[in-house]
C-alpha positions as CSV (number, residue, x, y, z in Angstrom):
1,M,89.3,104.7,78.8
2,D,85.7,104.8,77.8
3,L,84.6,108.0,76.3
4,L,81.7,108.1,78.8
5,S,84.0,108.0,81.9
6,E,84.4,110.9,84.1
7,R,87.8,112.6,84.1
8,I,89.0,113.6,87.6
9,L,92.2,115.4,88.7
10,V,93.0,115.4,92.4
11,A,95.8,117.7,93.5
12,F,97.2,118.0,96.9
13,G,100.3,119.3,98.6
14,P,100.5,119.5,102.4
15,R,100.0,116.5,104.6
16,A,96.6,117.5,105.8
17,E,95.2,117.7,102.2
18,A,96.8,114.1,101.5
19,I,95.0,112.7,104.6
20,K,91.7,114.2,103.4
21,F,92.0,113.0,99.8
22,A,93.5,109.6,100.3
23,P,90.2,107.8,101.0
24,L,88.6,109.4,98.0
25,I,91.5,108.6,95.7
26,R,91.6,104.9,96.9
27,E,87.8,104.6,96.1
28,L,88.0,106.3,92.8
29,K,90.8,104.0,91.8
30,T,88.6,101.0,92.4
31,R,86.3,102.2,89.6
32,P,88.4,102.7,86.4
33,Q,85.5,101.9,84.3
34,V,83.6,104.9,85.7
35,F,86.5,107.5,86.5
36,E,89.7,108.4,84.7
37,L,91.7,109.5,87.7
38,R,94.9,111.6,87.7
39,V,96.6,112.4,90.9
40,V,99.0,115.4,91.3
41,N,101.3,115.9,94.2
42,T,102.7,119.5,94.6
43,G,105.7,118.1,96.4
44,E,105.2,120.4,99.5
45,H,106.5,118.9,102.7
46,R,107.9,115.9,101.0
47,E,108.9,113.8,104.1
48,S,105.6,114.0,105.9
49,L,103.7,113.7,102.7
50,T,105.5,110.6,101.7
51,Q,104.6,109.0,105.0
52,V,100.8,109.6,104.5
53,M,101.0,108.4,100.8
54,D,102.8,105.3,101.9
55,L,100.3,104.6,104.7
56,F,97.3,104.9,102.3
57,S,99.1,103.2,99.4
58,V,98.5,106.4,97.2
59,R,100.8,107.2,94.3
60,A,100.8,110.4,92.4
61,D,100.7,110.3,88.7
62,V,102.6,113.6,88.6
63,N,104.8,115.4,91.1
64,L,105.4,119.0,90.7
65,N,108.5,119.1,93.0
66,I,107.3,122.5,94.5
67,G,109.3,123.2,97.7
68,Q,108.7,126.9,98.4
69,E,105.5,128.5,99.6
70,E,105.8,131.1,96.9
71,D,105.7,128.5,94.2
72,A,102.6,126.9,95.7
73,C,100.8,130.3,95.5
74,V,101.5,130.4,91.9
75,I,100.1,127.0,91.4
76,D,97.0,127.8,93.4
77,R,96.1,130.8,91.3
78,A,96.8,128.8,88.1
79,V,94.4,126.1,89.1
80,L,91.7,128.6,90.1
81,F,91.8,130.2,86.5
């Protein structure tokens, strides 16, 4: 990666978020010389999320394997701070 590239982290969990972010992720991945992209999947609602990711050919670099709503709240707070 070039030192001048922009580092971007896209994190999503529920299916609705994946649907919204998938086109952006696909576009950013077509420009590796400009963007250093990391995709994080929280792991919420695995079955429906996998369907969306397969549909858009999106793969996560990291899967947090969060299954409980309480876990997701902790991650949301951590990302905000």
